[in-house]
Every structure is written in structure tokens, then in C-alpha cells.
A tleap script that builds the chain and sets N, CA, C and O, in Angstrom:
source leaprc.protein.ff14SB
mol = sequence {
  NMET ARG THR LYS LEU ILE LEU ALA ILE ILE
  ALA VAL VAL ILE SER PHE SER ALA THR SER
  LEU TRP PHE LEU ILE SER GLU ARG GLN GLU
  ALA GLN LYS ARG HIE GLU LYS PHE PHE GLY
  SER THR LYS GLU TYR PRO THR SER GLY GLY
  GLU LYS MET LYS ILE GLU CTRP
}
set mol.1.N position { -73.103 -1.982 73.219 }
set mol.1.CA position { -72.155 -0.235 72.466 }
set mol.1.C position { -71.119 -0.661 72.374 }
set mol.1.O position { -70.574 -0.067 71.444 }
set mol.2.N position { -70.012 -1.879 73.094 }
set mol.2.CA position { -68.626 -1.535 72.168 }
set mol.2.C position { -68.293 -2.141 70.463 }
set mol.2.O position { -67.487 -1.710 69.638 }
set mol.3.N position { -69.354 -3.391 70.361 }
set mol.3.CA position { -69.541 -3.191 69.468 }
set mol.3.C position { -70.229 -2.441 68.087 }
set mol.3.O position { -69.490 -2.557 67.110 }
set mol.4.N position { -70.840 -2.082 67.957 }
set mol.4.CA position { -71.870 -0.786 67.969 }
set mol.4.C position { -70.841 0.538 67.128 }
set mol.4.O position { -71.220 1.235 66.188 }
set mol.5.N position { -69.549 0.582 67.780 }
set mol.5.CA position { -68.543 1.448 67.623 }
set mol.5.C position { -67.786 1.038 66.707 }
set mol.5.O position { -67.609 1.800 65.757 }
set mol.6.N position { -67.037 -0.433 66.716 }
set mol.6.CA position { -66.299 -0.469 65.856 }
set mol.6.C position { -66.800 -1.008 64.744 }
set mol.6.O position { -66.155 -1.228 63.719 }
set mol.7.N position { -67.894 -1.218 64.910 }
set mol.7.CA position { -68.566 -1.510 63.626 }
set mol.7.C position { -69.086 0.483 62.592 }
set mol.7.O position { -69.248 1.094 61.535 }
set mol.8.N position { -69.085 0.489 63.173 }
set mol.8.CA position { -69.704 2.507 63.128 }
set mol.8.C position { -67.916 2.732 62.584 }
set mol.8.O position { -67.805 3.080 61.409 }
set mol.9.N position { -67.304 2.647 62.952 }
set mol.9.CA position { -65.217 2.730 62.803 }
set mol.9.C position { -64.817 1.919 61.587 }
set mol.9.O position { -64.013 2.293 60.734 }
set mol.10.N position { -65.332 1.007 61.600 }
set mol.10.CA position { -65.028 -0.043 60.287 }
set mol.10.C position { -66.044 0.940 58.557 }
set mol.10.O position { -65.715 1.236 57.409 }
set mol.11.N position { -67.461 1.094 59.530 }
set mol.11.CA position { -68.277 2.202 58.353 }
set mol.11.C position { -67.217 2.990 57.488 }
set mol.11.O position { -66.819 3.059 56.325 }
set mol.12.N position { -66.962 3.623 58.912 }
set mol.12.CA position { -65.964 5.117 58.539 }
set mol.12.C position { -64.755 4.986 57.213 }
set mol.12.O position { -64.303 5.718 56.332 }
set mol.13.N position { -64.566 3.491 57.731 }
set mol.13.CA position { -62.861 2.948 57.168 }
set mol.13.C position { -62.713 3.090 55.641 }
set mol.13.O position { -61.869 3.575 54.887 }
set mol.14.N position { -64.242 2.275 55.471 }
set mol.14.CA position { -64.763 1.380 54.277 }
set mol.14.C position { -64.977 2.595 53.137 }
set mol.14.O position { -64.776 2.610 51.923 }
set mol.15.N position { -65.487 3.633 54.101 }
set mol.15.CA position { -65.935 4.211 53.102 }
set mol.15.C position { -65.295 5.941 52.081 }
set mol.15.O position { -65.314 6.584 51.032 }
set mol.16.N position { -64.736 5.823 53.724 }
set mol.16.CA position { -64.019 6.638 53.406 }
set mol.16.C position { -62.775 5.934 52.019 }
set mol.16.O position { -62.585 6.392 50.892 }
set mol.17.N position { -62.269 4.977 52.540 }
set mol.17.CA position { -61.323 3.986 51.208 }
set mol.17.C position { -62.001 3.891 50.028 }
set mol.17.O position { -61.164 4.103 49.150 }
set mol.18.N position { -63.148 3.670 49.496 }
set mol.18.CA position { -63.719 3.736 48.301 }
set mol.18.C position { -63.844 5.395 48.321 }
set mol.18.O position { -63.337 5.873 47.306 }
set mol.19.N position { -64.422 6.439 49.272 }
set mol.19.CA position { -64.241 7.150 48.178 }
set mol.19.C position { -62.679 7.671 47.942 }
set mol.19.O position { -62.767 8.293 46.884 }
set mol.20.N position { -61.284 7.740 48.385 }
set mol.20.CA position { -60.488 7.782 48.234 }
set mol.20.C position { -59.999 7.201 47.098 }
set mol.20.O position { -59.300 7.832 46.304 }
set mol.21.N position { -60.411 5.644 46.893 }
set mol.21.CA position { -59.745 5.415 45.171 }
set mol.21.C position { -60.894 5.349 44.447 }
set mol.21.O position { -60.950 4.682 43.414 }
set mol.22.N position { -61.829 5.974 44.877 }
set mol.22.CA position { -62.269 6.255 43.625 }
set mol.22.C position { -62.963 7.605 43.012 }
set mol.22.O position { -63.915 7.837 42.267 }
set mol.23.N position { -61.852 8.475 43.814 }
set mol.23.CA position { -61.131 9.832 43.145 }
set mol.23.C position { -59.524 9.807 42.506 }
set mol.23.O position { -59.027 10.762 41.909 }
set mol.24.N position { -58.763 8.370 42.795 }
set mol.24.CA position { -57.811 8.470 42.433 }
set mol.24.C position { -58.000 7.964 40.936 }
set mol.24.O position { -57.303 8.516 40.085 }
set mol.25.N position { -58.872 6.971 40.543 }
set mol.25.CA position { -59.474 5.830 39.320 }
set mol.25.C position { -59.991 7.413 38.990 }
set mol.25.O position { -58.798 7.707 38.903 }
set mol.26.N position { -60.696 8.733 38.719 }
set mol.26.CA position { -60.932 9.469 38.341 }
set mol.26.C position { -59.529 10.196 37.945 }
set mol.26.O position { -59.235 10.607 36.823 }
set mol.27.N position { -59.006 10.239 38.716 }
set mol.27.CA position { -58.009 11.405 39.169 }
set mol.27.C position { -56.468 10.697 37.710 }
set mol.27.O position { -55.406 11.215 37.367 }
set mol.28.N position { -56.758 10.139 37.530 }
set mol.28.CA position { -55.777 9.120 36.652 }
set mol.28.C position { -56.035 9.577 35.426 }
set mol.28.O position { -55.193 10.114 34.706 }
set mol.29.N position { -58.131 9.232 34.904 }
set mol.29.CA position { -58.479 9.222 34.245 }
set mol.29.C position { -58.176 10.631 33.089 }
set mol.29.O position { -57.694 10.888 31.986 }
set mol.30.N position { -58.920 11.321 34.385 }
set mol.30.CA position { -58.578 12.749 33.913 }
set mol.30.C position { -56.841 13.128 32.844 }
set mol.30.O position { -56.634 13.490 31.686 }
set mol.31.N position { -56.110 12.852 33.814 }
set mol.31.CA position { -54.505 13.442 33.859 }
set mol.31.C position { -53.996 11.794 32.605 }
set mol.31.O position { -52.859 11.378 32.381 }
set mol.32.N position { -54.650 11.527 32.334 }
set mol.32.CA position { -54.750 10.461 30.834 }
set mol.32.C position { -55.447 11.803 30.021 }
set mol.32.O position { -54.804 12.617 29.359 }
set mol.33.N position { -57.043 11.820 30.262 }
set mol.33.CA position { -56.763 12.457 28.948 }
set mol.33.C position { -56.254 13.988 28.928 }
set mol.33.O position { -56.465 14.308 27.758 }
set mol.34.N position { -55.858 14.788 29.392 }
set mol.34.CA position { -55.007 15.860 29.402 }
set mol.34.C position { -54.048 15.695 28.979 }
set mol.34.O position { -53.476 16.668 28.488 }
set mol.35.N position { -53.432 14.451 28.963 }
set mol.35.CA position { -51.864 13.479 28.309 }
set mol.35.C position { -52.105 13.856 26.676 }
set mol.35.O position { -51.657 14.790 26.011 }
set mol.36.N position { -53.024 12.705 26.300 }
set mol.36.CA position { -54.097 13.078 24.980 }
set mol.36.C position { -53.762 13.955 24.799 }
set mol.36.O position { -52.743 14.138 24.133 }
set mol.37.N position { -54.425 14.843 25.281 }
set mol.37.CA position { -55.314 16.377 24.455 }
set mol.37.C position { -54.247 17.015 24.473 }
set mol.37.O position { -54.326 17.937 23.661 }
set mol.38.N position { -52.617 16.978 25.346 }
set mol.38.CA position { -51.506 17.610 25.185 }
set mol.38.C position { -50.341 17.628 24.413 }
set mol.38.O position { -49.649 18.497 23.881 }
set mol.39.N position { -50.328 16.241 24.523 }
set mol.39.CA position { -49.029 15.152 23.239 }
set mol.39.C position { -50.569 13.958 22.023 }
set mol.39.O position { -50.649 12.737 21.881 }
set mol.40.N position { -51.253 14.831 21.579 }
set mol.40.CA position { -52.397 14.240 20.568 }
set mol.40.C position { -52.641 12.620 20.891 }
set mol.40.O position { -51.769 12.073 21.567 }
set mol.41.N position { -53.701 11.875 20.473 }
set mol.41.CA position { -53.205 10.963 20.609 }
set mol.41.C position { -52.920 9.661 20.851 }
set mol.41.O position { -53.365 9.194 19.802 }
set mol.42.N position { -52.396 8.468 21.619 }
set mol.42.CA position { -51.350 7.406 21.672 }
set mol.42.C position { -51.424 6.652 19.621 }
set mol.42.O position { -52.430 6.050 19.247 }
set mol.43.N position { -50.270 6.870 18.709 }
set mol.43.CA position { -50.083 6.300 17.927 }
set mol.43.C position { -50.344 5.082 17.433 }
set mol.43.O position { -50.409 4.341 18.413 }
set mol.44.N position { -50.600 4.232 16.082 }
set mol.44.CA position { -50.584 3.301 16.118 }
set mol.44.C position { -49.233 2.940 16.148 }
set mol.44.O position { -48.342 3.789 16.185 }
set mol.45.N position { -48.950 1.312 16.130 }
set mol.45.CA position { -48.164 0.733 16.303 }
set mol.45.C position { -48.464 -0.301 15.270 }
set mol.45.O position { -49.634 -0.316 14.890 }
set mol.46.N position { -47.389 -1.445 14.568 }
set mol.46.CA position { -47.716 -2.076 14.122 }
set mol.46.C position { -47.421 -3.469 14.769 }
set mol.46.O position { -46.316 -3.890 15.110 }
set mol.47.N position { -49.002 -4.292 14.899 }
set mol.47.CA position { -48.574 -4.874 16.190 }
set mol.47.C position { -47.695 -6.372 16.545 }
set mol.47.O position { -46.626 -5.795 16.741 }
set mol.48.N position { -47.351 -7.837 16.769 }
set mol.48.CA position { -47.224 -9.110 16.322 }
set mol.48.C position { -47.102 -9.260 17.413 }
set mol.48.O position { -46.425 -8.805 18.336 }
set mol.49.N position { -48.757 -10.848 17.046 }
set mol.49.CA position { -49.565 -11.717 18.467 }
set mol.49.C position { -49.817 -10.512 19.105 }
set mol.49.O position { -48.700 -10.573 19.619 }
set mol.50.N position { -50.237 -9.526 19.520 }
set mol.50.CA position { -51.245 -8.566 19.802 }
set mol.50.C position { -49.914 -7.522 20.638 }
set mol.50.O position { -50.457 -6.448 20.901 }
set mol.51.N position { -49.170 -7.510 20.875 }
set mol.51.CA position { -48.040 -7.290 21.095 }
set mol.51.C position { -47.479 -5.870 20.221 }
set mol.51.O position { -47.474 -5.815 18.992 }
set mol.52.N position { -46.982 -4.671 21.196 }
set mol.52.CA position { -46.837 -3.512 20.393 }
set mol.52.C position { -45.155 -3.642 20.370 }
set mol.52.O position { -44.435 -3.958 21.317 }
set mol.53.N position { -44.799 -3.338 19.145 }
set mol.53.CA position { -43.371 -3.514 18.901 }
set mol.53.C position { -42.578 -2.316 19.322 }
set mol.53.O position { -43.013 -1.200 19.039 }
set mol.54.N position { -40.999 -2.507 20.234 }
set mol.54.CA position { -40.491 -1.527 20.143 }
set mol.54.C position { -39.999 -0.999 18.582 }
set mol.54.O position { -40.030 -1.541 17.477 }
set mol.55.N position { -39.593 0.155 19.000 }
set mol.55.CA position { -39.319 0.287 18.168 }
set mol.55.C position { -37.762 0.727 18.474 }
set mol.55.O position { -37.258 0.895 19.584 }
set mol.56.N position { -37.235 0.846 17.384 }
set mol.56.CA position { -35.941 0.779 16.895 }
set mol.56.C position { -35.142 1.830 16.891 }
set mol.56.O position { -35.903 2.535 16.229 }
set mol.57.N position { -33.849 2.807 17.168 }
set mol.57.CA position { -33.431 3.985 16.541 }
set mol.57.C position { -32.145 3.428 15.501 }
set mol.57.O position { -31.540 4.227 14.786 }
savepdb mol mol.pdb
quit
């Protein structure tokens, strides 16, 4: 009886964690879309070795 209760609690914790993680990832993607929509899409800068170059003013 006690083992079943522990397994049930573990299952609930894992499912809650997975749901929370899914929500955070989807919310981050939505926030990025809103940011790009408001500020415009990210600009492409010349690259060197696959890394973005820093723009110095």
C-alpha cells in the first residue's frame, strides 16, 4: 500500500514538472515572437567564423 502511494506521488510530481516545463517553453517562444513582431525581426550582421561580430560605435 505504501509503495503504491509513493509511486503515485512520484507520477504526479513528474507530470506536474513536465507540464510546467512545456508551459515555460511555449511561453518563451510566444514572448520571442511578440518581441520580433514589435521590434522587427533580428537583423543579420556579417559573420566571422560563424559568430556574430560586435558592432562598435
